[in-house]
N, C-alpha and C positions, 0 to 999 in steps of 0.2 A: 548661629552665634549669639547668644544673648543680650539683651539690651536693656540700658539704666532706666531707673523709674526718674531720672533727673525731668525737672520741673511737670512733674504729675503728681496729684495726688487723687485717691479714691474719693467721689463723690458719695458713694453709697454699695449697698450690697445688692446684688442682683436683681433677687424677689421682692427688696424693699421698692421697687418700682411698680407701678400701673397707670392705668388710662387717664388717672390726673397727673401725670409728667409728661404727657404729651405736648412735644414741641421745647423739651427743655435739652440741653446741654449736658449730658453728663460722664464721668470716668469710671468704669465699672473693671475690675481685674478678679481672674480666678484663672480654672482649670479648663480645657477645652474637653468637654464630654465628647464630642463627635460633629464632623461636620459633612455638609451635601454641599456637590456641585452641580449648579445645573445647568453649567454651561457660561451664559455672562455673569452669574450670580454665585457667589460660595457664603451659605449658611453654615454660623458655628452655635452649636447649644454652649454656653457659657456657663461654668457651675462654681456655687462658692456652697459655704456652710448657709446659705439661706435659702437656696435652690438652683432653679435652672433658670435663663435667659437667652434667647435667640438675638444673635448679633447677623447684620446682613451686609455684606462685603459687596461693594460695586465699583468696578475698574474707574468711574467717570467721579466717584468722590473720593476713594483713595490715591488714584495715581498708581502706574503701573510698577512701581517698585513695591511699593505695599501692599498692590493686589496679589503680587507675585507671593508675597510672605502670607500670607490668607490662603493661597492655595495649596502650600506648604506645610499648614497646621496639621499636625496630630492628635490624636487623644492624650491628655494631660500634661500638653503643653500648655506651661504659664503663659498670659498673655494679659496685656491691660490694652483697654479699647475706649477713644473718644467716639463720641457719637450724639446723635440727637434720638428720643424718644418719640418714636411714630407707632401709628396704628399697624396692626401687621397685616401685612399684603398676603390674599388667601386663606382669609378666615380666621377665625379664633379659635386658639385649640382649648378646649376644654379642661384636658386634663392637666393642665399649667396653672400656678398661681400669675405667670405672665404671660400667660397665654395669649392676650387681646395687644400685646405691642412687642415690639424689637428694636434695637438699635441699628440706625444707619450708621454706620462708622465712616470716621473721618479721619481717623488715627490708629493706627495700629504696632504695639510694640512687642514681641516673645521675650519676654523676659527669662524664661528658662526652658530648655527644650527637655522633651521627656522619652527614655527610652518604651519600647513596647512593654505594657504591664503583664506581669504574668498571667492575669486574670482580669475580667473586666470590672471597671467599679461602676458598680449597679446597684440596686436594693435587690432584697431577695434574692441575695447570691447561692446561686448552685455549686461554685468551687468549692472543692473539699476544703473543711475546717482546718485542715494542719496547715496548708498551704497558705490561707486566708492569714492565719497567725504566726505564718515564718515573715510573712510580709505585713504584718499588722498596720506599719505607716500608709499603705497603701487603703487596706480593708477598711481603713478608720476615714477615709473620705466617700465611702459608699454613704449615701445620703438617710439612709432608715438607722446606720448605727450612729454618724451626725445628729439626728433627732432623738435616739434613746439617752446620747451623753449631753445634748442641750436641754432636756426633761430633767434628768440627775439635776444638773445646774440649778434650775429655776426651783426645782424642790428643796435641795438643798439651802437654796436663797431663802424661800418662805419660811423654811423650820426655824432659822436663826431668826428672822423677824420675829416668827412667831413667839417662840421663847423668849427671846429680850423684852417683849413687850408684857411675859406673862411674869417678868421680874427674875428670869433666869440671869447667871452669870456664866460665859464661855470660857472656860480656864483649861489651859492645857496641864497634862501631866505628862510622867517620864516614860519615853518608850525603850529605855533601858532599865531593868528594874530586878527584883531578885525572882529567881525559881520556887513555886510551890507547888506544892505533891497532888493537890486536888487538881480536876479538869482534865482538860486535853493535855495532850503532849507538848512541851515550849521547846519555843527556836531558842536556843543559846547563843549565843556570842562570848568568845573569849575575851579575856582582858588583857591586853601586855603590859599594862602599870603593876596588875596583880597576878602574877604567872600562876597557873592553875587554877583559876577563878573566873567564874562563867557570870554573864547576866543574860537573863531571859526578855527576849521582845512580849511585850505585853498580849495576854489572851483577852484580857479586858482592863478597863481603868478603876475594877470594882474597890480594891484597897483604898486607892487614892482619894476616889469620888467619899468614899465613907471618911476619911480623912479630913477631906474637905467640910464637911457636916460637922465633924467635931471643932473644925476651925473655924464655924460659924458663918460658913459664905450662904446656907439656906438652901440657897436654889443654886446649881449647876448644869448646865451640860457641854456637851464637847464633841464634835465630827471628830470621833477617834479612829484611828487607823489600828487593827487589831491582827495578832498574828495566831494561829493554831497549827501545830504541825499532824494532820491528820487527812486520812484519806479523804480525795475530793469526790464530788457529785456536780448534779446539775447547779444546785443552789449554796454551793458550798466552795470556797477558795481558800488557799494559806495563807493570804492575808487578805484581808477585807476592812470596810467601814463600819461602825457603830454611830450611830446617834445616842448617846451616851448621856444620862439624867441621874440626879438624886436631889431629893427635896426632904428637907426638916419639919418637924415637928406636923407630920401627917399621916394618914392610915391609906391604905388603898384604894378605897373612894375617891382621894383626894389625886392619887396618880392615876389612877384611870379616867379621871373627868379629864384633867387636862391633855391628856394623849387622845380622847376621843374627839376634844374641840381640836386638836392640831391634824388629826386625820381627816375630819371634816372638814376644814380648811383647804389642806392640801387637794383632797381628791376633787372639789369643787371648784379650786381656782385653776388645776392643771389640766384633768379631765372632762371638767362640768358634769360632774356627775356628784348626786346625793347623798350624802350617807345618813343615816335617820338616825338618832341620839334618842336614847342611851342605847350600845351596842349590846348586843344580848350575851348573858353569863351562861355559864355551864361548866359544873365541877369537874374535874380530871376522870371521877367514879362514872359520871353520865357520860362522859365525851366517849370512855370507852367501849362502856354498854351498848352504846348505841351504835358507834360507828367504828369499834376497833381501834381507833386513834386518840393521841390526844391532840392533835391539831386536825381535827375533822374538817371534813368538805361538806357545807352544807347546799352546795348547789343542787344536789339529788337526793332521792330517797334512799332506797335500797339499805334502812337499817338493821343493823344487826338485831336478833330477835334470842333470848334464853330458853331454850326449850329443854331443858336440862329433868324440869321436875315433869313432864309429857312422857318423854322417854324413859323415865325411870322403871326400869323393871320389865321394860321390852326384851324381846328375841334377838337383838343386834347389838351382838357382844361389843363391838367397835362402840357404841356409846355407851352401855354398862359398862365397860371397863373403864373410861374415861371417868366417868362420875365413881367408879370404886376406889379409885385413885386420887379422888379430892380434886378432879376437873371440872371442866362444864361441855355442854354440847349446843352450839348457837350457830343460827344460819340466816340466810340472805334471802331475799326472794327477788328473782328479774324478774320481773313483772313482763307480760309478753313476750319471754323466751324460750319457752317451754319447747319449739321447734327446732332449737340451735341444734346443730349437725353434732353426730358425736364426736366427729372429731375436734371440733370447737371445745366440746366438752373436754375432750382429753387435754386441749391446751391450757384449758383454765385448773385441772388437776396439777399438772406438770406443774405450772405456774405456782399454785398453792404448797406443792412442795419446797420450793425455793425459800420460803417463810417457814418451814418446818414442819409442815404438815406429811404425816403419815401416809395419807389419802384424802379423799374429799368424796363425801356422800352426795348422791343428787338424785333428785326426785322430779321429772317431767311431767305435770299435768295436762295432759291431752284435752283436746276440744272436746271430746266425749265423755270426757271424765276420768277415763281410765287415768294408770301410772306406767310410766316408764321409767326405772329406778334400780340404783346400784344396791339396792339394801330391802328394799319392799317384800322379799321373797322370805327375809326374817321376821317379820311383824304379822302383826295379824290385821284386819280389814279395819277393825275399830281402832289400833292404833295409830295405824295409818291416817286414818280420817283425824285423828284428835293433834296430829303433828301438822295435817295442811292445816287445819283451822286453827292453832296456833300460829301458823306464819301468814294468817290470810291469805291462802293458796285459794285462787279461779281459776278456772280453765285456762289453759294456754303460759301458763306460768312456769318458771325453771325455780326451784328449791334448792340450794345450797349448802352443806353442813359440814362443820369441821367440830371433833371431838377431842379433847388434849387437854392441858392445862391451859389455865386462862389465859396468860403471858401468849402460849402459843396460838390459840384460838382467834383471842384478838388480833392478834398479828395477822394470821392468814386472810382473816374475813376483811379485814378492816383495810388490805392492799385488795382483795379478792374484789372488792365493791369499786374500788377505782380502777382496776383494769376492765372492769367489766363498763363501766362508764366512758373511760376512755376508748373503747372498743363500739360503743352505742353513740360517740359522738355527742356525751349530754355535758361536757367541761364547758361551758360556754365562758369565754374571756371578757366578756363584758358583763358581767354578772359578780358582782363584787359581795361575797358574803363574808362579814366579820364576826366574830365570836373570842369573848373572851374566856379562856379554859384558868378555872380556880381552884385551890385546894389541892394542890399537887400531893404525891407523897413526899414526905419529909429526906425518906432515906431511899435506895433500893440496894439489894444485895450483890455485891460483886464476888462473883466463883472464884475469880482471877485473884482477889486480894483478901479472899475470904473472909469478909468484912464489910458492916455496911459503910456506905459511901452517901454524901449527900448529893440528893439527885438536881438540886441545883447549886449550892457553896454551902460552906459550913456557918453562913452567918445569915440561912435564911430563918426568922419569925416562925417556930410553929405557931398551930393554932391554939388561942389560950387556953381552952378548955384539954387540948391534947400534952400540955407540959408535962402532966406527970405520969406520961407512958414513956418519956423520953428514955429513962433507965433501963425498963423491963420490958416495952413492948413496941421499940422503933418502928417496927413492920406496920403499926397503927397510927402512928403521928403524920397528922396532915401540917402542909407548911402554909405560911399564907403568902402563897406565889401564886403569880397568874402573866398568863401566856396572853399576847394578840394574836391572832390566829385568821390568814385572808385565805379562802379557796384553798383549805388545806395544807396552807405553808405557814408555818412559825414565823412572822413578822419580827417575834420580838419577845422577851420574856425580863420579868421583873420580880420583886417580893417586898416585904415589909421586912426588915433587918432587925435582928438581936439586937439591942442594944441596954440589956441588964447582964452584970457579971457570972451571976448565979446559971443564969437562963446558958449562957456562953460556955461557961465552964460544964455543966451539962451535958452540952451538945456535943463539945470535944469528945466528952467522955464516951458519948454514944458511936462516935466515929473510932473509936481504940485508941484516939492521943492521950499519952501524959500530959502533964504540966510544962514536962521540960518540952517534950516534940512541938505541944503548940506552940511555946515561947518562942523556939527556936524557927519556927515557919511563920508566927504572925506575932512576933512580938511588938512591933514596932505599932502593928495595929492595935494590941491589947493594953499598952503603954497609953496610948492615947486615950482607949476608952477610961482611964482612972482618974482623967482631969476633966471630967464632966461631958458625956455625950447623949445631941438629944434623939428621941425617937426621930427616925428617918426612914426612907422607902427610896426606891427607883426601878429603873425601866432602862435598856435598852434595844433599839432596834436595828434589824441588820437593814441598810441604807441600800446595799445592793438587791434584796429581794423584795424590797417595796417598789424601787424602781423597774426591776423585772415585771411585775405583776401589774405596775403599771401602764408599762411600754407592752404588755401582751406577750413577751417572749418569754422561751422556754429556759433559758440558760442564763445566768448572772454574771455569763462571759462577753454576753452582747450589752449589756449595759456596765461595763468596765473596761476603761481606756486599754489596758496592757495586762491582760488577764495572762495567768498561769493554765496549762493542761493538766489531765489527770495527774500524773506525776510529779505535781507540782514543778518542772520545768516552764521556763519561757525558749518558746521556739525562735523566738526573735533575737536575744541577745545571748540565746544560749546559756543561759544561769538555770542551775549553780554551774560552777566551772571550777577547774584546778586554780591554783593561786603560786605563786612566787614563792619558794624556798625561803627566799630570805623572810617573808613576811610571816611562815611557819614559825621561823628560829624566833622571830620576835616577838612569837607569842607561846614559845616554848612549847610548840605541837608538833607531831610526828606523824606522818602518814604510815599506818600499819596496815598488812594484807589480813584477809578475813574468808572465811571460806563461803561459797555461795551456793545457793540451792543446787546447783546444775552440776556440784562439784569443782568447779573451776573456783579462781581467788578474784576478789577484787580490792583495791586499795580504799581504805575508810580512814 
């Protein structure tokens, strides 16, 4: 039966005690991790968010009734213990922060009893994630998850203090906004007061933070909740947190400078890792050509090499055919992997096909200098030697080639180098390699929409020298956009914004917007721009991704208190779920049946 705390006050957390507290009488409270009965003695490991502390229960100190309570303790019971801090009997446990001490209990109260948990509460849990997420309130008791969330809190506190010291103002922007056509799919919220009309949850505070610059607030930031109705993956959730900022009277150099110093401070104070400044920079074109990705992982080599000129006119039709169709031939050199078994090479070929490759050409250089290859018979010895030389190939190397349109070749080889690095365990989580990727294309062509769309958003300033290309050659226009990348993960992105009317108008034309359409979607921002808008620029980080990498986790679910699963549902609360018919009536909504893929019907 649960007891009261009356008369007791916790004096400290479990792991806040050490040898300096020996002889003191303390009151600690928490959850029982486990108990050990050695006959006349009962030991319990008491756990709270700070760590573990051993409690020593002896009948002569507690009395028979309380010692009987200690005997009945089970895992996850919540207890309060009064006792004296003493040197641990039987030696020091070097694996525990409190391993040199224990509490000699003089009073025990069982504040709450627990049923047997559906899985052990322990770090590095081997329990299936689905079960842990169903009981997330228990999963969050695990010490490793608690450390992650405490780190997240520390990082957020540091960010707020740093930006405040830099003259930023923290200002909240609306959660119920207007849906806009660019970007990811919106989450929509029906309005009861305006039947048939909908709010959108913000994908980012982009338009509002630009309005704040128009309003003269100069430097803004927000730890902002954002929502995107898109497919999930390890570093993506339907709701996430951005460290959002915007600055007036600046260019990209100012934005990069303040954020480099912010990152340096975070890594120094949280991880005691020193980030050397300035952070290296790389244009989008260089990143794609060298790494096949606009978020390059620089912890290892295996860079792409363009061998189009070398294989021009060779006898291998796959190579020459790609070149004749305006594509390229590129390769990567997996150093020292020339002896890779054919079964593993076939697995790499299959992996490459997942990213659009029709196949994957390979050439293995044997220790005696001979070749094993999928295409050598189509090329002369001289052509093969030239190709190997262009790839810096040596005995024992494995050369892999893709031939197609540039976009496919980059995607295939960029992902292939990462897969090989994972297989060879080259991805050191203690090695933090930052890079700024700059000069992104302003536009990308959408086959689905049959027009150019903004790679970032419609308010990104083009490079000054590319503005004349907006009307007739949008595919050649580079943006004054920049992403901060860490170990192959995009932490955040930003850009210099358009503040000139004529450039913004030309930008909308390039995107296929009429003046009426632009006014309908973004009228309030364009109206604000008529009353004096300063040059401004900004950036937003994915806080979840930053914490994930600093905590050395593989998924942002491990640094978010209550995450969703792949289908954007919550296993614990069973959201989303049906609502009462009265609520639908108030919103002037009704549920209709829709055909689904297997021929059945679903309510929508």
